[in-house]
N, C-alpha and C positions, 0 to 999 in steps of 0.2 A: 375640890371636888375629886378631882385625880387620887390625891393621897387617899383619901378614904376609901376609894375604889382599889387602890393597892391592898392597903390592909384587909378589906372584905374580901378580895378575890384570894388572897392567899389561905385565907380559912377553908373557901370554898373548892380548893383543888383536892382531889383524890383519885379512886379507883377500886376496882374489884379483883378478879383473881384468874389462876389459871395453874396447870402443872400437867403429870403424865396419867393417863388412864392406865388404874390399875387392871391388868387382866392376869388372871390364871385360871387353867384348866388342865388337867394332869391327863395324858395319852389316854391312859387305861379308863378314867371316867369318860371321856369323850367316846370311846368305843363303846362301853358300857350303856351311856346315854343314846346312841346314835340308833335310830328306828332300824328295823330289818331291810326296808325297802332302800336303804343308803341314803334317805334324804335326810338332811339336819333340822332339828326339834324346833319349829316356829318360837318356842320360849326361851331357847339357849341365851341369845342377846338380853331378852330380860332380865333373865336369872343370874347374867354377870353383872350388868347393872345393878342390880337389889343388892349383890355380893362386895362390890366396890367399895374398899376403904380407902376414907380418906387421908390425904398426906397431912404430917404435923407441921408446925410453922417452922421447925426446925429442917423439915425435909423440902418444904417449900422455898426457903431464904437462897439456896444454892441454885435454884433455879430461875432466880430473877436476873434480868439483863445487868451488864455491868459496864463500867468505865472502857474495858478494853474490848467490847464490841459496839460498842457507840462511839466513833470518832467525831462524829459531829454535834454529841449533847456534852454535857456536864451532868454526870450521875451521882448522885448522894441517897443514901439508905434512908428512908422515911422514918421516923422515932414513933414508937404507939401513941404516944399521946398527940399526935400530929395527926393521925388516922383518927381519933378520938374526937379532936377538936373537928375538924372536918364532918365527922359524922353528925355531931351536933348542930353546926352551921347548916348543914344540908339537910337536916330532919324536915319533916311535913307531917300537919295535919290530916292529910287527904291519905287514905290505909291503901289505896289503890296503886297510888303514884310511888310508895315506899319503896318497892325493887329498883325504881331509876333513882331515888335519892340516895338510896344505900350503895348504889354502882358507883355514884360520883364521889362518894365518901371512901373508898378504899375498903370501908368494913365489910362488904361482901352483900350481895342482896340475900334474904333469908337466911340460914343459920348453918354458915360454914364452920368446919369442924377445924380447918388450918388456915391462917393468914400471914400473908408478909406482904412487904410493898416498898418500894422504892420511888425516888422522884428523877426525872430526868428533863434538862432544862437546853432547849436548843441552844447551841452556839452562833452568837452574832459572827456577821461579817466585819473583821478590822479594816479600819480604815487603813488606804494607803500612806507609805511613810512621807510623802509630801503632801497629803490631805491638807485642803484648807480649813481654817478654824469652822468653817461652816460645817464642811463635810465630817468633820471630828465631830461636832456637836451632833449632826443626825446620826452618826454610828453610836453615839452615846444614848440618843432617844430608842435609836431601833433595839439595843441589848435591853434596855428598861424593857420592851414589849415584847422578847423572846418568848415562846410557847413552854409553858411549864406542864409538864405530864406526870400524874401521879398516876403510878403503875401497881396495879394490887392482883397478887394471886391468893385466891380461895376455893379449898379443895372441900367437898362435901363425901359424905357417907353414902351407899347406896346411890337411888335415882336423885338425890337430892340438888345435884349440878344441872341435869336436865330441867328439874323442875324450877330452880331459881332462874334458868334461862330463859324457860317459857314464862315465867313471872315478870321479868325485864322486858320481853316482846310485847306482852298485853298490855304493861304499864305504858309502852309508848303510844300505844291506840288510844288506850284510856285518857292519859293524860297530853294529849295532843295541845289543848288549849292552856296548857300550864296548871300550874299547882301552887297553893300557899305553902308558907316555909312553917316551922314551928310554932312561931308566935304571929300574932296577927300584926304587929308593929315591924315586922321583919320585911326591910327593902331587900331581901336576898331572893325573893322569890322567883320562881320559873314562870316565863310569860309564853314560853312555846316548845314544844319538844316535836319538832321534824327530823324526817329520814334525813341521816348525813350520808357522804359518798360510800357507795356498797364497797364494802369487805369480805374478801373470800380468805378465810383462814380457820385451822382447827376442823372441830367437825361442825359446828357452826357459828354465825357471827353474825351482830347486827350494830348496827352504826346509828347515831340521833345526832343531831344541831340542837344544844338546849341553850336557849333564849334566855338570860336572868337578868332581872332588874336589879343593878345595883346603882344607890344615890342619885335617883332621877335617869341615869344611862341604862341603854340596852347593850349586853354584850354576847357574841354568841361564844359559849364553848363548846367543845365536842367530846362526846361519850362514845365508844367503842367496847364492844362484849364479846368475847371469844370464848367457847365452849370446849376444851379440848379432854375425853373422856370425864372424870368425875370431878374436874377442875375448872372453875373461871378465871379468866385473864380480864380485867378492865382497866382502860385506859381512860382517864379524864383529863383532857388540855384545855387549858385557860390563858389568854395573854393578860399582862398587869395594866395594860393600856389599851385593849381594845379586845377584837373579833381573835381568834384563835384557830388556826390551820389545822385539820386532822393531820396525828402524828404517824403518816403510815409507814417511814421507816422504821420508826419505832416499836410499831406493831408487828412489823415483819421480822423483824430481830427476836423479838421476844418469844414470837410462835415459832420460830425457827429452833430457838434454845430448848424450846418444850418437847420438840420432836414432831 
């Protein structure tokens, strides 16, 4: 049963997006647009958001966290087919829950213009040199249960990031009781979406504990979505042998790199 769980769990790993806020406003234009009373125009932020240009995949890739920045993780670039496989495995027939299922796939909620992804696996604690056979076996078991996180960066044109983030928040409330998979016979359905440990990062952030039913077992996975400007970063964490912990250090490192 557990070997099947491992195979199914690998397919569910994913994440959504993040990058740098695109801002541009010439001083001459600012002076021209400023009202005579010296007060800033209330529509200025909205106009800037509408004009934001999404980053391409090539621009997002260098913004992903790397091995050099994560000493306690093993980092490996996620291949495009891994994201596509996860997107298919995590799909749902319930439209209202698609933003959550998309966020857990790394493909990005809504219609992102640029995408990039990587995987980070928490390094297990090595057994002592004089460890007993039992201790060494436990170390191997712990290594198999290390949390794997798919980190996705997805950038949007205009107000797309704000809208995608709002959709993820709305889906969290709408789909609290879970949602079905893409196929009726799918055993990877989500049985619960609950608030996760609070995350303070970027311009806005949300976290969920996503419970999945895999081969008669229920396992807790963790989803964190952070918006920074016109880009979303998603972190979807799971353990191959049980419940996953929220990858706080990984989230902090990625958001720090995004500025």
